[in-house]
ZAMARGU-4260 file (C-alpha; in steps of 0.2 Angstrom, whole numbers, plus 5000, padded with zeros to 4 digits):
<rodrens>
0) 5120/4555/5148 | 5124/4571/5139 | 5129/4585/5150 | 5135/4603/5150 | 5143/4610/5165
5) 5149/4628/5167 | 5158/4635/5183 | 5164/4653/5186 | 5164/4656/5167 | 5168/4674/5160
10) 5167/4679/5142 | 5176/4696/5137 | 5174/4706/5122 | 5188/4719/5118 | 5194/4717/5136
15) 5176/4720/5143 | 5165/4707/5151 | 5150/4702/5140 | 5143/4690/5153 | 5148/4678/5167
20) 5141/4661/5173 | 5142/4657/5191 | 5136/4639/5188 | 5125/4631/5175 | 5121/4613/5172
25) 5111/4604/5159 | 5107/4585/5158 | 5101/4574/5144 | 5082/4576/5141 | 5082/4594/5147
30) 5074/4607/5136 | 5081/4624/5140 | 5076/4641/5134 | 5090/4654/5133 | 5083/4672/5134
35) 5089/4689/5136 | 5092/4706/5127 | 5099/4707/5109 | 5118/4708/5111 | 5118/4701/5129
40) 5128/4685/5123 | 5115/4671/5119 | 5123/4667/5102 | 5140/4669/5109 | 5136/4656/5123
45) 5131/4644/5109 | 5148/4647/5100 | 5157/4642/5117 | 5147/4627/5118 | 5150/4621/5100
50) 5168/4624/5103 | 5170/4637/5089 | 5175/4650/5102 | 5188/4645/5115 | 5191/4663/5121
55) 5184/4662/5139 | 5190/4661/5157 | 5183/4648/5169 | 5177/4630/5167 | 5167/4623/5153
60) 5163/4605/5150 | 5152/4598/5136 | 5150/4579/5136 | 5142/4575/5120 | 5141/4580/5101
65) 5133/4597/5098 | 5123/4601/5083 | 5120/4619/5081 | 5107/4628/5069 | 5112/4646/5068
70) 5100/4660/5063 | 5097/4660/5045 | 5093/4674/5033 | 5083/4674/5017 | 5093/4670/5001
75) 5089/4672/4983 | 5085/4653/4982 | 5075/4652/4999 | 5065/4662/5011 | 5072/4663/5029
80) 5058/4651/5034 | 5061/4639/5021 | 5080/4638/5025 | 5077/4636/5043 | 5065/4622/5041
85) 5077/4613/5030 | 5091/4615/5043 | 5080/4609/5057 | 5074/4594/5048 | 5092/4589/5044
90) 5098/4592/5062 | 5084/4581/5069 | 5087/4567/5056 | 5104/4563/5064 | 5096/4562/5081
95) 5109/4573/5090 | 5114/4571/5108 | 5114/4590/5110 | 5104/4602/5099 | 5106/4621/5099
100) 5093/4631/5089 | 5096/4650/5087 | 5079/4659/5084 | 5072/4644/5074 | 5054/4651/5073
105) 5059/4668/5064 | 5050/4669/5048 | 5039/4654/5051 | 5020/4655/5048 | 5008/4647/5060
110) 5007/4629/5052 | 5026/4628/5052 | 5027/4635/5070 | 5016/4621/5075 | 5026/4608/5066
115) 5042/4614/5075 | 5034/4614/5092 | 5028/4596/5089 | 5046/4590/5083 | 5055/4598/5098
120) 5042/4591/5111 | 5047/4574/5104 | 5065/4577/5104 | 5074/4566/5118 | 5091/4574/5118
125) 5097/4590/5127 | 5089/4605/5119 | 5095/4623/5120 | 5083/4634/5112 | 5088/4653/5109
130) 5072/4662/5106 | 5061/4677/5108 | 5046/4667/5103 | 5036/4666/5120 | 5023/4654/5112
135) 5037/4642/5107 | 5047/4644/5123 | 5031/4640/5134 | 5026/4625/5123 | 5043/4617/5123
140) 5055/4622/5137 | 5056/4615/5155 | 5070/4626/5161 | 5076/4644/5157 | 5093/4652/5156
145) 5091/4670/5157 | 5105/4683/5154 | 5102/4699/5164 | 5114/4713/5168 | 5128/4703/5161
150) 5125/4687/5171 | 5117/4670/5166 | 5105/4662/5179 | 5095/4647/5178 | 5076/4646/5182
155) 5065/4631/5183 | 5050/4630/5171 | 5046/4638/5154 | 5047/4656/5150 | 5030/4661/5158
160) 5036/4653/5174 | 5053/4662/5173 | 5043/4679/5171 | 5033/4675/5186 | 5048/4672/5196
165) 5057/4687/5189 | 5042/4698/5193 | 5041/4692/5211 | 5060/4694/5213 | 5059/4712/5206
170) 5044/4716/5218 | 5053/4709/5233 | 5069/4719/5228 | 5059/4735/5226 | 5051/4732/5243
175) 5068/4729/5251 | 5075/4744/5243 | 5061/4755/5249 | 5064/4748/5267 | 5082/4751/5266
180) 5080/4769/5261 | 5068/4772/5275 | 5079/4764/5287 | 5094/4774/5281 | 5084/4790/5282
185) 5079/4785/5300 | 5097/4782/5305 | 5102/4799/5297 | 5089/4808/5307 | 5094/4799/5323
190) 5112/4803/5320 | 5108/4821/5316 | 5097/4822/5332 | 5112/4816/5343 | 5124/4828/5335
195) 5112/4842/5338 | 5109/4837/5357 | 5128/4836/5359 | 5130/4854/5352 | 5117/4860/5364
200) 5125/4851/5379 | 5142/4859/5375 | 5134/4876/5374 | 5125/4874/5391 | 5108/4881/5396
205) 5106/4900/5394 | 5100/4901/5412 | 5116/4894/5419 | 5127/4906/5430 | 5145/4907/5425
210) 5149/4897/5440 | 5137/4883/5435 | 5143/4884/5417 | 5161/4882/5422 | 5158/4868/5435
215) 5148/4857/5423 | 5159/4860/5408 | 5169/4843/5409 | 5153/4833/5412 | 5144/4842/5398
220) 5159/4838/5386 | 5160/4820/5392 | 5141/4818/5389 | 5142/4827/5372 | 5157/4816/5367
225) 5147/4800/5371 | 5132/4806/5360 | 5145/4810/5346 | 5152/4792/5347 | 5134/4785/5347
230) 5130/4795/5332 | 5146/4789/5324 | 5141/4771/5328 | 5125/4773/5319 | 5134/4779/5303
235) 5146/4764/5304 | 5131/4752/5307 | 5122/4759/5292 | 5138/4756/5282 | 5140/4738/5287
240) 5123/4733/5283 | 5120/4724/5266 | 5115/4736/5252 | 5100/4732/5241 | 5102/4739/5224
245) 5087/4748/5215 | 5079/4736/5203 | 5080/4741/5185 | 5064/4747/5178 | 5059/4754/5161
250) 5051/4771/5159 | 5034/4770/5152 | 5029/4780/5136 | 5017/4795/5137 | 5009/4797/5121
255) 4997/4811/5118 | 4985/4811/5103 | 4989/4829/5099 | 5008/4824/5096 | 5002/4815/5080
260) 4992/4822/5065 | 4973/4822/5067 | 4963/4810/5057 | 4946/4815/5050 | 4934/4802/5042
265) 4925/4786/5047 | 4936/4774/5038 | 4955/4773/5035 | 4955/4759/5022 | 4940/4752/5012
270) 4940/4737/5000 | 4925/4733/4989 | 4925/4717/4979 | 4944/4718/4978 | 4954/4705/4969
275) 4973/4704/4975 | 4986/4697/4963 | 5004/4694/4963 | 5010/4694/4945 | 4997/4681/4938
280) 4993/4672/4954 | 4976/4677/4962 | 4979/4679/4981 | 4961/4686/4986 | 4945/4685/4977
285) 4932/4699/4979 | 4937/4704/4996 | 4927/4717/5005 | 4932/4725/5022 | 4934/4741/5031
290) 4948/4747/5043 | 4942/4761/5055 | 4952/4774/5064 | 4960/4768/5080 | 4959/4750/5076
295) 4974/4738/5077 | 4972/4726/5063 | 4983/4710/5061 | 4984/4702/5044 | 4986/4683/5047
300) 4989/4669/5035 | 5002/4656/5029 | 5018/4662/5020 | 5015/4668/5003 | 4996/4670/5006
305) 4996/4689/5002 | 4998/4698/5018 | 5013/4709/5012 | 5006/4710/4995 | 4990/4718/5002
310) 5000/4731/5012 | 5009/4735/4995 | 4992/4736/4986 | 4985/4749/4999 | 5000/4760/4997
315) 4998/4759/4978 | 4980/4764/4979 | 4975/4749/4968 | 4958/4749/4960 | 4945/4742/4973
320) 4955/4749/4988 | 4952/4766/4995 | 4964/4775/5007 | 4957/4790/5016 | 4966/4806/5011
325) 4968/4811/5029 | 4979/4795/5032 | 4997/4799/5035 | 5006/4783/5033 | 5022/4777/5042
330) 5028/4761/5034 | 5040/4748/5041 | 5046/4734/5029 | 5064/4731/5035 | 5071/4741/5020
335) 5088/4747/5027 | 5093/4756/5011 | 5080/4769/5016 | 5092/4775/5030 | 5106/4788/5027
340) 5122/4780/5033 | 5131/4797/5035 | 5120/4802/5049 | 5121/4798/5067 | 5107/4787/5076
345) 5101/4802/5085 | 5101/4813/5070 | 5091/4800/5061 | 5077/4798/5074 | 5077/4816/5079
350) 5074/4822/5061 | 5059/4809/5059 | 5050/4815/5075 | 5041/4829/5083 | 5039/4820/5100
355) 5048/4827/5115 | 5066/4821/5117 | 5063/4811/5133 | 5049/4801/5124 | 5060/4798/5109
360) 5074/4792/5121 | 5062/4781/5130 | 5056/4772/5114 | 5074/4770/5108 | 5080/4763/5125
365) 5065/4751/5126 | 5068/4744/5109 | 5087/4741/5111 | 5095/4758/5106 | 5100/4766/5122
370) 5111/4781/5124 | 5127/4773/5119 | 5120/4772/5101 | 5116/4790/5100 | 5132/4796/5092
375) 5136/4781/5082 | 5134/4783/5063 | 5120/4773/5054 | 5133/4765/5043 | 5142/4757/5058
380) 5126/4748/5064 | 5123/4729/5062 | 5108/4723/5052 | 5098/4720/5067 | 5102/4737/5074
385) 5097/4745/5057 | 5080/4737/5058 | 5077/4743/5075 | 5082/4761/5070 | 5071/4760/5055
390) 5057/4754/5067 | 5060/4768/5080 | 5060/4781/5066 | 5043/4775/5060 | 5035/4773/5078
395) 5039/4791/5083 | 5036/4799/5066 | 5023/4811/5061 | 5010/4798/5056 | 4992/4793/5061
400) 4992/4776/5052 | 5006/4763/5055 | 5009/4749/5042 | 5021/4737/5050 | 5027/4721/5040
405) 5035/4709/5052 | 5042/4721/5065 | 5045/4708/5078 | 5058/4697/5069 | 5074/4706/5076
410) 5067/4711/5094 | 5071/4702/5110 | 5057/4698/5122 | 5059/4714/5132 | 5058/4725/5116
415) 5043/4715/5110 | 5034/4719/5126 | 5039/4737/5125 | 5033/4738/5106 | 5017/4730/5111
420) 5014/4743/5125 | 5018/4757/5113 | 5006/4751/5100 | 4992/4748/5113 | 4994/4767/5118
425) 4996/4773/5100 | 4982/4785/5097 | 4981/4781/5078 | 4978/4766/5067 | 4989/4751/5066
430) 4989/4738/5052 | 5003/4724/5054 | 5009/4707/5050 | 5017/4696/5063 | 5019/4678/5065
435) 5022/4681/5084 | 5006/4674/5092 | 5009/4682/5109 | 5013/4699/5101 | 4997/4698/5090
440) 4986/4694/5105 | 4994/4709/5115 | 4991/4721/5101 | 4977/4717/5089 | 4959/4723/5091
445) 4954/4714/5076 | 4961/4700/5064 | 4959/4698/5045 | 4964/4680/5040 | 4970/4675/5023
450) 4962/4658/5019 | 4963/4650/5002 | 4960/4666/4992 | 4947/4672/5004 | 4949/4686/5017
455) 4940/4681/5033 | 4934/4696/5043 | 4925/4694/5060 | 4918/4711/5057 | 4908/4704/5043
460) 4903/4688/5051 | 4884/4690/5053 | 4869/4679/5053 | 4862/4679/5035 | 4844/4679/5032
465) 4838/4663/5024 | 4836/4663/5005 | 4818/4661/4999 | 4815/4643/4999 | 4806/4632/4985
470) 4802/4619/4998 | 4783/4624/5001 | 4779/4624/4983 | 4788/4607/4980 | 4780/4599/4995
475) 4763/4605/4988 | 4766/4598/4971 | 4772/4582/4979 | 4756/4580/4990 | 4745/4584/4975
480) 4753/4570/4964 | 4752/4558/4979 | 4733/4560/4978 | 4733/4557/4959 | 4733/4538/4955
485) 4739/4542/4937 | 4754/4551/4943 | 4771/4546/4935 | 4782/4538/4948 | 4798/4544/4940
490) 4792/4562/4943 | 4787/4558/4961 | 4805/4552/4964 | 4812/4568/4956 | 4801/4579/4967
495) 4806/4569/4983 | 4825/4572/4978 | 4821/4590/4976 | 4813/4591/4993 | 4827/4582/5001
500) 4839/4594/4993 | 4829/4610/4999 | 4829/4603/5017 | 4848/4603/5016
</rodrens>
C-alpha cells in the first residue's frame, strides 16, 4: 500500500521557516485536498514529496512512485485548460500509485470540470489535490491538509467539513480568549485591591492615638506583608496559566456608495438583436438583453463560446450594443503590461483609488498583498502577485461598473471569499466571467448563459402567448368534407395530417 509519512518536518526559505509538519500520514486510496494561502508552501510540499527538493529538516517517507502534474500556463499552441487536460489524461493513463495535481481545474470550463471530477472519483491510488476550487475539493476529497500560520494540519472530510471544523475551532478559541482576558482582569483587580488594603493597614486608622499606632505597627506590617504576598501569588498564578492566543480574523470592508462615481440611468448595457463574431466565426445570433444598475451578472459558457469576446465588444461600443454614458468602467483582464514596474505596490494602488487608506489596506491584505508588499517595486512581483495587484487597483478604483474576466484564477480560497464579500457589498454594477461555481453562486444576482450561439437570459424567459392557430378552420373543413360523400380521400388525409401538426 502506497504511503506518505512526515514527522517533525520543517522547510526553510532563506533561513526562515516556511512551514512545519508535526505529523501527517497518507495511505493508498486516500483523496487529500491541500489548501492554504498563496505562498504558504502547498506547491513546495509537493516538490518535497516528488523528491525534486531535498532541502528540509525532519522525517519524510514516500513509499511509492509519484506522478506530479504542476500548474500549467497557456502557451501559443494550447490554452491553459487544454494543456492541463492533456497532462491529467496522460498522468491517469499510467495508473500512478501516488498522484499529485496542482490547481488542475484552473481555466477549465464546466464540462471539463465535470470530466475531471468523475476521473478523480474513480482513481484508486493516493491522490493529493492542491486546489482553491471548493466545488472540486468537496466533490473529490475525503481528507484535508490545511496550512495556516506556517503549520500543516490534517482534518477529516472534504473542504466543507474542514471549514466547519475550523470555524468551530475559531469560535471556541475566541470564547476562551475572552474568558482568559476577563479572568486576567479579575486577577489584576484582586491584586490591586490587596495592595491597596496593605497600604491602608500600614498607614493605620486616622482615629488611632499615637500610642495605639505605635503598639499596632508590627502587627499591621505583618498583615500588610501577608496581603502583598497573596497579591504576588495572584500574579504568579496568572503567569503560570496556559495562554490562549487571539484568533486571527480579517477586517471587513466598509464600502460607501458615495466613495464611487454616481450612476444615472435605468440601464448600464443594452443589446438589441446583437450578433457577436470573432473574426469570421459567429458566437451569438441576434442576442437581446439588458444589464441594470446594481446587478452582478455572470457570463457562463464553455471555453471559446464568446464570454471574453462579449466583454471586449461592450468596451468597443460595437453596433447593436449600447453602454450608458454614465458608466465608469474598471476592467480586469490579467494584462500585467498595464502596470508600471518602476512604482511600488502602494504607489500603484494609492494612485488608482480615492478610498480611505485603511479600506485600501483591508482589500490588499484580504487578497494576499499585506503590508510587507507595500514598498516592493511592481517589477519585483511574481506573475500571480501582479495579477492580484491589478485586481486590487481595479476594485478600489474610481469606477461604478466592474468588468472582471476570470478574476479567480490566481486567488486562494480565503482571497476568493474576501473578493466575493467585496463584490456583494460593491454599490455599483459587476459583469464577470468565472468558471468557479462556488464563487459565481456567492456573487451573481443573474446569469447569462452562452449556448450554441444563443444567449439564455432568465430575465427574458416569460410565458409566450400562443400564436393564432389554424386548427379551428382545419377542423371545420375536415368535418364538412366528412359529411360530403364525394369528398376526395387524399384531401381528407392531408387535412388530417395538418390537424395533427396543428395540435402539436
